[in-house]
C-alpha positions as CSV (number, residue, x, y, z in Angstrom):
1,X,-75.9,-199.3,-78.7
2,X,-75.4,-200.9,-82.1
3,X,-76.9,-204.3,-82.8
4,X,-74.3,-207.1,-82.6
5,X,-73.9,-209.1,-85.8
6,X,-73.1,-212.8,-85.3
7,X,-72.9,-215.8,-87.6
8,X,-73.2,-219.5,-86.9
9,X,-69.4,-219.7,-86.3
10,X,-69.8,-218.0,-82.9
11,X,-69.9,-219.7,-79.5
12,X,-72.3,-219.0,-76.7
13,X,-71.1,-219.4,-73.1
14,X,-73.8,-219.4,-70.5
15,X,-73.6,-219.2,-66.8
16,X,-76.1,-221.5,-64.9
17,X,-77.4,-220.1,-61.6
18,X,-79.2,-216.7,-62.3
19,X,-79.1,-217.2,-66.1
20,X,-80.7,-220.6,-66.7
21,X,-82.2,-221.4,-63.3
22,X,-83.3,-219.5,-60.3
23,X,-80.3,-218.5,-58.1
24,X,-80.8,-219.6,-54.5
25,X,-79.7,-216.7,-52.3
26,X,-77.0,-217.8,-49.8
27,X,-77.5,-221.3,-50.9
28,X,-76.8,-223.9,-53.6
29,X,-79.0,-226.0,-55.9
30,X,-78.4,-229.3,-54.1
31,X,-80.9,-231.5,-55.9
32,X,-83.4,-231.5,-58.7
33,X,-86.2,-230.4,-56.4
34,X,-84.4,-227.2,-55.9
35,X,-83.6,-226.7,-59.6
36,X,-86.2,-224.2,-61.2
37,X,-85.8,-222.9,-64.7
38,X,-86.0,-219.2,-65.0
39,X,-89.0,-217.7,-67.0
40,X,-88.2,-217.7,-70.7
41,X,-84.9,-219.7,-70.2
42,X,-86.0,-222.8,-72.1
43,X,-87.6,-220.8,-74.9
44,X,-84.5,-218.6,-75.0
45,X,-82.0,-221.6,-75.3
46,X,-84.3,-223.0,-78.0
47,X,-84.1,-219.8,-80.0
48,X,-80.3,-219.2,-79.2
49,X,-79.2,-222.8,-80.1
50,X,-79.3,-222.5,-83.9
51,X,-77.6,-219.2,-84.0
52,X,-74.3,-220.7,-82.5
53,X,-71.9,-223.4,-83.6
54,X,-71.1,-224.3,-80.0
55,X,-73.2,-223.7,-76.8
56,X,-71.6,-224.5,-73.4
57,X,-72.4,-223.8,-69.8
58,X,-69.6,-222.5,-67.4
59,X,-70.5,-222.5,-63.8
60,X,-68.8,-222.1,-60.5
61,X,-69.9,-224.8,-58.1
62,X,-67.8,-224.5,-54.9
63,X,-70.5,-226.4,-53.1
64,X,-68.6,-229.5,-54.0
65,X,-65.3,-228.5,-52.2
66,X,-67.5,-227.2,-49.4
67,X,-68.9,-230.7,-49.2
68,X,-72.5,-229.6,-49.5
69,X,-73.0,-231.8,-52.6
70,X,-70.9,-234.4,-54.4
71,X,-69.9,-234.6,-58.1
72,X,-72.5,-237.3,-58.5
73,X,-75.3,-235.1,-57.0
74,X,-74.3,-232.2,-59.2
75,X,-74.5,-234.6,-62.3
76,X,-78.0,-235.4,-61.3
77,X,-78.9,-231.8,-61.2
78,X,-77.2,-231.2,-64.6
79,X,-78.8,-234.3,-66.1
80,X,-82.2,-233.0,-65.1
81,X,-81.4,-229.5,-66.5
82,X,-80.3,-231.2,-69.8
83,X,-83.5,-233.2,-70.0
84,X,-85.6,-230.0,-69.6
85,X,-83.5,-228.2,-72.3
86,X,-83.6,-231.2,-74.8
87,X,-87.4,-231.6,-74.2
88,X,-87.7,-227.9,-75.1
89,X,-85.6,-228.7,-78.3
90,X,-82.7,-226.6,-77.1
91,X,-79.0,-227.6,-77.3
92,X,-76.0,-227.4,-74.9
93,X,-72.9,-229.1,-76.2
94,X,-71.0,-229.4,-72.8
95,X,-71.1,-228.3,-69.2
96,X,-68.0,-227.2,-67.4
97,X,-67.9,-226.6,-63.7
98,X,-65.4,-225.5,-61.2
99,X,-65.8,-227.4,-57.9
100,X,-63.1,-225.5,-56.0
101,X,-63.2,-222.9,-53.3
102,X,-63.2,-219.3,-54.3
103,X,-60.7,-218.4,-51.6
104,X,-58.0,-220.3,-53.5
105,X,-58.6,-218.5,-56.7
106,X,-58.4,-221.7,-58.9
107,X,-57.7,-221.1,-62.6
108,X,-61.0,-222.9,-63.4
109,X,-63.2,-220.6,-61.3
110,X,-64.7,-217.6,-63.1
111,X,-63.5,-214.9,-63.6
112,X,-60.4,-216.9,-64.3
113,X,-60.2,-218.4,-67.8
114,X,-59.9,-222.1,-67.0
115,X,-63.3,-223.3,-68.1
116,X,-63.1,-221.3,-71.4
117,X,-59.7,-222.8,-72.1
118,X,-61.0,-226.2,-71.3
119,X,-63.9,-225.7,-73.8
120,X,-61.6,-224.4,-76.5
121,X,-59.5,-227.5,-76.0
122,X,-62.5,-229.7,-76.6
123,X,-64.0,-227.5,-79.3
124,X,-61.0,-226.1,-81.2
125,X,-63.4,-223.9,-83.4
126,X,-64.0,-221.5,-80.4
127,X,-62.7,-218.1,-81.0
128,X,-63.1,-215.9,-78.0
129,X,-63.5,-212.8,-80.1
130,X,-66.5,-214.5,-81.7
131,X,-68.1,-215.5,-78.4
132,X,-70.8,-214.3,-76.1
133,X,-70.6,-214.7,-72.3
134,X,-74.0,-214.5,-70.7
135,X,-74.4,-214.3,-67.0
136,X,-75.8,-212.4,-64.1
137,X,-72.7,-211.6,-61.9
138,X,-69.7,-209.4,-62.0
139,X,-67.4,-212.5,-62.2
140,X,-69.3,-213.6,-65.4
141,X,-68.8,-210.3,-67.0
142,X,-65.1,-210.2,-65.9
143,X,-64.7,-213.7,-67.3
144,X,-66.0,-212.7,-70.7
145,X,-64.1,-209.3,-70.8
146,X,-60.8,-210.9,-69.9
147,X,-61.2,-213.4,-72.9
148,X,-62.2,-210.7,-75.3
149,X,-65.8,-211.9,-75.6
150,X,-68.9,-209.9,-76.0
151,X,-70.7,-209.8,-72.5
152,X,-74.4,-210.0,-71.9
153,X,-75.8,-209.4,-68.4
154,X,-79.0,-211.0,-67.3
155,X,-80.7,-208.3,-65.1
156,X,-82.3,-209.5,-61.8
157,X,-83.3,-206.2,-60.3
158,X,-80.1,-205.8,-58.2
159,X,-77.3,-206.0,-60.7
160,X,-78.0,-203.3,-63.2
161,X,-74.7,-201.3,-62.2
162,X,-72.5,-204.1,-63.5
163,X,-70.9,-203.2,-66.8
164,X,-71.8,-205.3,-69.8
165,X,-71.9,-204.9,-73.7
166,X,-75.6,-206.1,-73.6
167,X,-78.2,-206.0,-70.9
168,X,-81.2,-208.3,-71.1
169,X,-84.1,-209.4,-68.9
170,X,-83.7,-213.2,-69.9
171,X,-82.4,-215.6,-72.4
172,X,-85.4,-215.1,-74.7
173,X,-84.8,-211.3,-74.7
174,X,-81.2,-212.0,-75.7
175,X,-82.4,-214.2,-78.6
176,X,-84.8,-211.4,-79.7
177,X,-81.9,-208.9,-79.5
178,X,-79.6,-211.2,-81.7
179,X,-82.2,-212.3,-84.3
């Protein structure tokens, strides 16, 4: 595999659960007590931030339409996450989430392009051909591929068979690969 050459005009799209924080199996992060940064996530975001013009999170959160948590409770979780990222001198420019149920296949839910198009509307500099989508699931990789992005899969010991342009152990490993 050849090394990817990026420049500061690129955009980094990050999934949340399983990429930044520990994914809760068959459950959702419902409050800040359940939010746990993955090893090397904060250091990785710190190292990745200066490499990209725009850094955004795109996350499916059907727990809202399932009435498990509210938009306000999700905001508290995201504020807690952002506080940790900022304390570690990392940068996230915006968080996009899809609150809708997967069964209805809403345009905002990955692998559909809605959140990327919303990001591009807010940040017109985003060029999907000069973007990396980082996640841990098939829908994350499909999202990136459908939009012409480079895909980076965060391995968790169970997802190694998912196709991706780059496979890494964590966000710090991705930063080391790109630097």
